[in-house]
C-alpha positions in Angstrom: 108.6 -110.6 81.7 104.8 -110.2 81.5 104.2 -113.6 80.0 106.4 -115.3 82.5 104.7 -113.5 85.4 101.3 -114.3 84.0 102.1 -118.0 83.7 103.5 -118.0 87.2 100.4 -116.1 88.4 102.5 -113.3 89.8 100.8 -109.9 89.4 102.8 -107.1 88.0 102.6 -103.3 88.3 103.6 -101.5 85.1 105.2 -98.1 84.7 102.9 -96.9 81.9 99.3 -97.2 81.1 100.3 -99.2 78.0 101.7 -101.9 80.4 98.2 -102.2 82.0 96.6 -102.4 78.5 99.1 -105.2 77.6 98.2 -107.2 80.8 99.8 -106.0 84.0 97.4 -105.9 86.9 97.8 -102.2 87.2 100.1 -99.4 86.3 101.3 -96.2 87.9 102.7 -93.5 85.7 103.1 -89.8 85.3 99.8 -88.3 84.4 101.3 -86.1 81.6 104.5 -85.5 79.9 103.7 -81.8 80.0 103.7 -81.8 83.8 107.0 -83.6 83.9 108.4 -81.0 81.5 107.1 -78.2 83.6 108.8 -79.6 86.7 112.0 -80.1 84.8 111.8 -76.5 83.7 111.3 -75.3 87.3 114.4 -77.2 88.4 116.4 -75.7 85.5 115.3 -72.2 86.5 116.5 -72.8 90.0 119.9 -74.0 88.8 120.1 -70.9 86.5 119.3 -68.7 89.5 122.4 -70.0 91.2 121.3 -73.0 93.2 123.7 -75.9 93.1 122.0 -79.0 91.5 123.0 -81.2 94.4 121.2 -78.8 96.8 117.8 -79.1 95.1 115.3 -81.2 96.9 114.2 -84.6 95.6 111.0 -84.3 93.6 108.4 -86.6 92.2 105.6 -86.4 89.8 102.8 -84.2 91.1 100.1 -86.2 89.5 100.2 -90.0 89.1 97.9 -91.9 86.9 96.5 -95.3 88.1 95.2 -97.8 85.6 93.6 -101.0 86.9 93.2 -104.0 84.7 90.1 -106.0 85.9 90.6 -108.6 83.1 94.0 -109.5 84.4 92.7 -109.5 87.9 90.0 -111.9 87.0 92.3 -114.3 85.1 94.7 -114.3 88.1 91.9 -114.8 90.6 92.6 -111.5 92.4 89.9 -109.2 93.8 90.7 -105.5 93.6 89.1 -103.5 96.4 86.3 -101.3 95.3 88.0 -98.2 96.8 91.1 -98.9 94.7 88.9 -99.1 91.6 87.1 -95.9 92.5 90.5 -94.1 92.8 91.7 -95.4 89.4 92.0 -92.9 86.5 91.1 -95.7 84.1 89.7 -99.2 84.6 90.1 -101.9 82.0 87.0 -104.1 82.2 86.8 -107.9 82.4 
């Protein structure tokens, strides 16, 4: 899918930092597997305490990691705003 999108000049957002390293324009992923494990444990404790699983609120990762690939942006002719680059956890240079 990445090669097709690159050839068609369609930017992609990946779901792991490896996707950005392989050529997606950027990626959004969970910052740490430990954090996700901790959240899963908290939900499990609530179920064990008697809460019905279907009554638990929807949750999401507490920390998201943003990786921006400037090399891909350059090849696609896309300008990434400086504030987005400043917010990135990692930037892959041109």
